N, C-alpha and C positions, 0 to 999 in steps of 0.2 A: 447417227447411225442409228439403222433401222431397227425395229422392235426385234427382229429374227434373229439379226446379227448380235443383238445385245444380251439375248436371251441363251445364244448361244455361247457367249462369253461367262454368263450366270452359270451352265450346266458345267463347263469346263472347270470354273471356280468352285462350284460343290463338290465335285469330284475330287479334287484336290482337298477340300478341306476335309472331306470324308474321312479321307483314307490318309490324315495328316502328313502329307508329301509336301515337295516342290514340283511337283509333275503330274500328270493323269497319263494314264495308258490307255484311255476309254478308246473303244474302236467307234467307227463311224454309226454304225447298227447301233449301238450304246447310247451315243449322244442323239441320234434320231429318237429313238425311245423314250429318253429324259423329256427331249423337248416336248413330244404329245404329250407325255402324263403330267407333267409340272406344268410346262406354259402353255398347253393346249394350240402348241402350232405344229401343223404336220406340212412338212417340205419333202423335196425328194433328195437323194446323194448330193445330187449335181449341185443342187443352191446350197447343200450343209459346204461343200467344197469350196464355193464361190466365199462363202461367207469366214472359214478357218482361211483362207488366201488374203480377203481382206483384212483379218484381223492381225493377219502376219505382216501383210503390207504395212498396216498403221502401226506396228510394234507393240501391238499389244498383247501377244502372246509370242510366242516358239515354239516350234516343230524339232525333235531330233529325231531322225531316222534311224531305227534300230533292225538289225540282220542277227541270225542267229547260223551256224555252220551246223549241218544235220552231220550226223555218222557216217556218211556216205561221199562226204566233200563238198555237197552243194549248199547253197544259202537259201536260206529261207527269211522271207518280209517276217517282220513282228511289226505289230501296231507303233507307230511314232508318239514319242513321250511329248505331252504337249505341256509347257510352262507357261506360268504368265510372266509377264515383264514386268520390270518396275513401272513402266508406264501402262501397263494393263491394270495394275494392282491399285496407283494413283486414281487412274480412271473409274474404278470399282469403286473406291474408298468416296470420290467425289458425287457418286450416285447414292451413297449410304448404305454400303457393304460395311458391317463393322468388320467384320474378318479382313477384309482387307487392308484394313490399317493398320492392323497386329502382324499381318505378311509383308505389307507394304515396308514397315520397320525393322523386320529381322531381313529381308531383301536389301535394305539399304545398309544395314550393319556389315553384311556379308561382301556387297559387292563393291559399295564405294569407297574409295579410299579415305583415311581419315584426314590426311594433309590437305583435306581441300580450301581452307581458309587461306594458307598462304598462297596457292595457286588464284585463287579468287582474289586475293588483295593484289597481287601481281599483274593479273590480267586487267583489274581496274585500272592500274596506275598506267599500264600501257594504252589503253581506252582514253585516260585523260591526258597522255603526252599526244594521241593521234589526232583529239579534238585541238587542243592547242594546236598542232600542226596546221588542222585544217583553215581555225581561224586566223592565223596568221597568213595563209596563202590566200582567204578571202579577201584580207585587207590589203595583199598586193596586189592583188587583180582588181579592187576598187580604187588603189591609187592610179594604178596605168590607166585604167578609164578614163579617172579625170586628167589624166595628164594628155589623153587623146593616143595612147601608143596600146601596143598588144602588152599581156603579159611577159610572154617571151623575150622582147625587146627589153623590158624593165629588166627584168635578170638579167640578160647580158650586159647591158650597160652599168649595171649596178646601182641602181638609184635607190633602192631601197634604204 
């Protein structure tokens, strides 16, 4: 990840940490200002848009568009709510951001179902069965090759 993209992620994290929320309403202008003052990185709005799009595509952040209906009935766009995902918190935690570990724990507690052990055991059993089936298929194919016939012919004749 490029330094400016990482710096953008850190700025979003700092805003979320400062306001003690799960999201940030910071505008692009505010993010650019923070990048310049904190990280000494000067980029233009287009580059920030590319970085935010890359972070969304990589699954590190999630943006939620917000609108507001005015009294005259027209819609007004507000700044997007930007959230750190579980993957984003994990990335920051692995980079050494202490706050990210606590936030990651709270996100996992809130969004990951508790009954994951049963599902993990079941998927493990399924993968073991498929491994056994693959091994038996490999043995049948080897047997067919040794007899000088195709696997299809071997199965049709029932010589397994």
